[in-house]
N, C-alpha and C positions, 0 to 999 in steps of 0.2 A: 251158854256153853252146851246145854242139852241139845239145842237145835243143831249146833255145829257138829257135835259128836254123832248125832243121828244122820246128818248129811254124809259124813265120811263112812259110817257104818253101812249106809245104803249103797254107796259106791263100791265098797268091797263085796257086799252081798250079791250085786248084779254083775260081778266079775270085771268091773272097770279097772281095778288095780290089783296088783299082786306084790307080795314082798320081794325085795331084791337083795342081793348081797350088800350088806351095809358098808358104806364108805363115808368119807368125810363130807361128801356132797349131798347125798340123799339116801333114804332108806326104803323108798318105794318107787315104783315106776308104773306108768300107764300100761295096762295089759291089753285091753281091747278097745278100739275106737267104736266098735259096733257089736252089740250083744243082742240075743233074742229078746231080752227084756225091752230094749229100745224099740224094736219093731212092734211088740205086742202093746206097749204103752201108746205108741203112735196110732196103731190101728184102733185101739179102744177109744182114744180121744176122737178120732175121725167118725167112728160109729155113733158116739154121743152127739156129735154135731149133725150128722145126717138125720138121726132120729129126732132131734130137736126141730129141724126144719120141717120134716114130715109131720110131726105132731102139731105144729103151729099153722100148717097150711090148711086153708079151707077148700082148696082145689082138689077135685077127684083125680086130676091128671098127675098129681104127685103121689107116687106109691112106693112102698118099700120093695126091694128086689134082692134076690139071692145071687144075682149074676156077679161073679168074682172077676176082678181085673178092670182097672181103669183104662188101660190101653191094650192093644193086641200084643201078645207075647212075641211075635215076630219082630216088632219094632225094638223091643227091649234087647233082644239078642243081636239084631242086625247092627245096632249102633253102640253096642257094648256098655249099656247102662248097668252099673254095678252097685253092690252094697245095699244099704237100707232103701234107697230110692227104687231100685229094681224090685225088691221084695214087696215094698209097699204098693207099687203100681200093679203088681200081679196078684196081690192078695186082698186089696181093698175092694169092697163091692161097689158097683156103679149104680147110683140112684137114677131116677127118671127125670130129675131136674138139672138145670145147667149151672146156676150161680150158687156157690158155696159161701160167698161173702160179697159185699157190694162191688160189682164190676169184676169180680174174680171168679173164673170159671173152673169147672172140672176139666181135666185134660181130655183131648180127643185124639184118636189115633191118626187121623188124616192130617190135622194141623201140626201135630208133633213131628210126624215124618217129614212134612214139608219144611219146617224150620230147621230140623237137624240136617237134612240134605243140603239146604242152602248154606249152612254153616261150614261145611267142609271146605277147607282151604282159606277160611277167613282169618283175620288177625286174632280173633278170640280162639279159633280152632288151634292155631299154632301156639298161642299162649298156654292153653290148657295142657297141650301135650308136651311142650318144651319146658314150661314153668309150672303151670297149674297152681292149685292151692297147696302151698307148702308150709312146713313147719321146721323149726330148727331144734334138734334134740339136745340133750344135756352134753353130748360129746361134740357139739357143733356140726354134726352132719345134718344135711337138709334132705328131707324126704317128702314125697308127694302124698297128700292125704285125701284126695278126691276131686271130683269135678262138680262145679256148681251147675245145676239144671233146674228149670222151673217145674214145680209139682202142680201148682194151681196157677195157670197163666192169667195175666191181665191184658189190657189194651197195649198197643204199641206206644212208645215214648212220644210225648208231646214236647217236653223240654228235659234237659239234663243239667243239673248243677255242675259247676266246674270241679268241685271237690269229688263228686261222684264219678265223673268221667275219668279222672286220673287215678281213681282207687278201685273200688269194687265194680264200677261200671264197665271196666275192661272185660269182665267175665260174664256179661249178660249174653244170653242166647238170642241172636238177631236183635230185634228192637222190642223184645218182649219184657213187659213188666210182670209182676205177680209175686207169689210166694215161692222162693227158691230154696231148695235143699242146699245147704252150704256147709259141707263137712269141715269139722275142725279137729284139732289134735286128739281131744278126748271124746268128742261127741259127733258121731256120724249123722245124728238127727238134728243138728243145728240148722236153723232156717234164717233167711234174710227176706224181709218183706220190702218189695221195691215198687214204688208208685211211678206212674208214667209222667209225673211232674214233681218238682221239688216242693218240700213242705218244711215249715219251721220258722218262717220269717217273722211271725208274730211273737215268737218266744215261748209259746206254751207247750210245744212238743217236748222241750227239755224238762219241763216240770212233770210231764207224763212219763219221762224216763229218768227217774231220780238217780243221782250218783254219777252222772256222766262227767267226765273230766273236760273242763273247758275254762277259758279265761272268764273272770268275773265280768258280767255285763248286764245292762238293763235291756228291756225288751225293745228299746229303740235302737240298740246296737247289737243285734244278735250276731255272734261270730259266723263268718261265712261258712265254716266247716259244719255248722249245725243246720244249715239250710240245704238240704240234700234230698235225693230221691229215696234214700233208705233210712230216713230219720225215725220212723215209727218202730215200736217194739224192740227197743234196745235196753238191756239190763243196766248198762253202765258198769261200774266196778263191782266185782264179786268179792265179798268180804273174806271168804275162806278158800278160794281157789283162783286160778288165773281167770281173768274176765273172758266171757264167751258170749256168743249169740244165744238167743232163746232156743229152746228145743221145740220140735214140731208139735208135740203134745201140749206144750204150754200155750202156744198161739192158738191152736185149735180149740182148746178149752176156754180161752178168752172169747173166741168167736161164739162158742156155744152159749156162754153167759149173755152175750149181746142178743142172741136169738131168744133164749128163754125169758129174759127180762123184758122183752118187747121193744128194745131199743133199735133193733133192726126189724123191718117189716118183711113179711113173706108173701110171695105171690105165686102164680101158677108155674113160674120158671125158677123158683128158688128165692134166694135173698134179693130184695129189691134195694133201690137207692142209687145204683150206678157208681162209677169210679169217683165221681166228684164228691160223694158223701164223705170220703176220708179227710177232706179238707177241714171238717169240723173238729178234728183232733187238735188243730192249732188254734183253739179258742178257749177262753176262760170257762165257758159254760160246759165244754165237752171233753177237755183233755183228760180228765180222770177216767173216762170210759176206756181209754187206750193205755192205761198204766199197767205194766206187768209187775211192778214191785221189785223188791230186792232179789238177787240171784241166789236162790236156795235149792236149785234142782240140778 
């Protein structure tokens, strides 16, 4: 009970909710999808990860830098990047290394511009602007809540699971995997981690994501819906609020733990291991490393 009340108190304190006129349906409503606290928490978690990588590196080529902005400001404005992603891209400092997680890169202005230009007129482009990421309010009206865009890109897709292709896969930018900012009704800093291959066939990913809703099964018959490109870093059911994706700060702090604990190695270009390393999450020996735990943020 104490943890539950603390969760709701925190949401009020950071201006996520505000009292509304009481009626028979509800007595509170979402106030802000994005607050300054969301941005500051994300930036702080990012700083912790960058500092951890620098501290564990033995290479003199990795240094701290005060240069602000992960990409050029012109790109952000030209392509209408909004909200938390815009502010994060412009305010996060750019370190001298490339890989912030195994096979996952810091964004670059030239490659981001190239993929955004190529996206104009695509099926995804039309989906985002005609449909986009939407939510249904309590009065049954539908409103757009944001655009999914990669913050830290990964390699191009090798394969796509069928369930991914017909669901979230429709909103991928080009053929780019990686850590996407994925705005949701209450949280502009929600993220979706997308691998360039599907994962979960061995059945251990669902153990790393406790509380997921699925049909009872053994590891020999993993439901098709659980073998997908975005299987990692899922909270599952949230006990005291609608289920949602993890927040950016949550994933970044999990990555910081992997660096500080020595479970990820650091080289002259940042985190080593390559994109294939994530496959270890679907194994008995390693799935606990990728567990986020219950949804309490």
